[in-house]
C-alpha angles and dihedrals in degrees: 000000000000089000091052091054090047089049088052089053086049090056088048087058094045102043096075122114096251095047093046091053092048090052091052091048092052091046090053097046090043091055092048094044092046093050095054111083116235101025107076131168094296095059091035094055094040093051094047096045096090090054089067096058092096093050126085113258096256093052095044097051089045090058094045091045092052092046091053094048096046090050086071088060095046097052090070095057099074090030091061100036102034104018089239112120112230091210138004098271090054092068090091092045093060091056091073102010097066095047091046089053098045113020096035094036095229104118092144092051094047089053092045089050093052094047095045093046090050090053093050093047095046092047091052088049092050094047090052093045087051098053108026104012099122092044091047087051091054089051088050090054090058088065102095125168095288092053092044091049089054096048092045088052088056091050090048090055087060086073085077087064092054099049094085122204097333110064091180094060090043094053091046093052093044089056090051091054091052090048093053090050090056093064112109134021123358106254096232110014095041094223118141121257127195094341094133093214090299114133094207091057090058086079093053129233108316109234100218095054092041093053094042088054098044096045102020113033093037083060089059091056088051090053095053094081089051095045094124094046116119120206111233101252092197090059092047094046091066085066103042093099133074090240088054090052095051117121118240123237090261091052091053089051090052091048105048101066095053094039093052094042094050091045092065094037093049093050090053091048092048091055092055113095113256094001102104136171092298092062090045094055091049092048094044089054093045092052093047087056087066093056131073114276128187091225127021114273112253093036096084100285115175088217092060092054092045097048099053096038092052091044095053095046092050089050090053093054092042093056089068090068097070092034094055101030099040108013091241116134112218092202146008091272088051088054094055092048087048089053089051089051094051090044092059089047100255119132114207116224144094091308093052090083090050103040098033100028093149095053095042095050092037092059093046089047088050091058089059091049092045089052092057097042092046092051093049094048092044093051092046093056097050094095091054094045093052091061087072086076089055095066117102115264094235088062092041094060097063092042093051090048093053090048091052091047095047093044090050097047093047093063097055103019086227144081088256090082091049091050091050089049092051097049092042087052090055090047091048091051093047090051089049092050090049093045095243114149115239095199095080090049095052090046094050090046091054100041105036095072091051093045094050092048095050095043092050093047088052095053092046090055093046096041092244095311118136088203088090089075092056097041092062118073097214095050093042089055091050094048090051090052087046090054091049093050091050093044097047097077092043092051091046090051092050093048091049092048090049092049090049094049092047090047089052092049091051090045093051092046 
């Protein structure tokens, strides 16, 4: 009840003309930055940080917070319409969002699903942040290297849910993702690996150009054979209105379970140190694979879009819990926000909510306001965004190529990012032609460095003993869950084999 009253005081702080305008500006900039591949929330917040120097601390952090949060919305736009993720968490959105927009002919519904799911996931994350944020941050603090290793092992097992009908191809492509992630400097010792004497490879394979190439530039190659194809304008015009993009009652029923489930999961992932919204989106999608879906994930399923979008927005909200309550940033963007707080003379920690109550609760209240404003703006621009799909393919190819090049160059400020994007595009196209799934490779590429770092830290702490995993209750429970996940398909196979054998005996007798 006390937190609710403090939140109402926070709304009193936010709901001034100046702060509401700042939230709206942050929301618009966040949508634009999120929709532009290669920039992302980290670069967006860092670039706009100097603009807030003239503001008072509360107004400044409100603007940066709304920018960071709205960025999670914007990343889905280009992922759904162009198959180019605007930011890292939107990688999973593209898996179902783009097929839903193009193959299923439901671009408006795909965007509406992404926006509504983002709103639901973000709201869940903000409510949890409001009522149990500091307590949840303390729980997150209990996740040391051993616990993070166990939870990342569980996340890695979700790769088995993404491999489709051919486990052999899935395992092979997962190994390829792990191998690519190993390029560069060793995470702990600093020794070079697989750099082949090349200076650029010492920094590893940058994630954004690699994803833009694998998902986006490979799409350009696929479009080359359809370069003279014209989208039927009469078909598209039926969906060039907000009303034509509305979800049906059946769609909403399909959307709610994965959005609610991923909202809670994403918030928890956001609280964990170093996990971030990208990991939240991958885990949300992987968990949804284990549940019943009306359509198979990866073919344009509404549930797939809802799961990852709700998870990444919830993770973005959840990341504020350790940042404000403990002064521990959960991501690169959180580190920039922490730098802003220190620059304004504010020290995050348990005393922040006591000594700077107006500031802390004003920021949390601004996230609610930003969530509503961003949803309204995102829904209003859907008809204009859909028009992108009415452009002739032969004009789309050079436009998408330019977006891929600019997005890749902006991450490294050199042609290295562009070269990575180009070769990743070729790799993605070859995988597509040979019917290899790319999702397991991307999941392994994201999670394996985190898993390696956590596991090696764990064994350094324990002196190489595996007993550390069983001595800590959290890691022990997580390992039991991991064993159950691994054993489930094996047990199912055995039961199926026994039933078939018994049925065969009965039939023969």
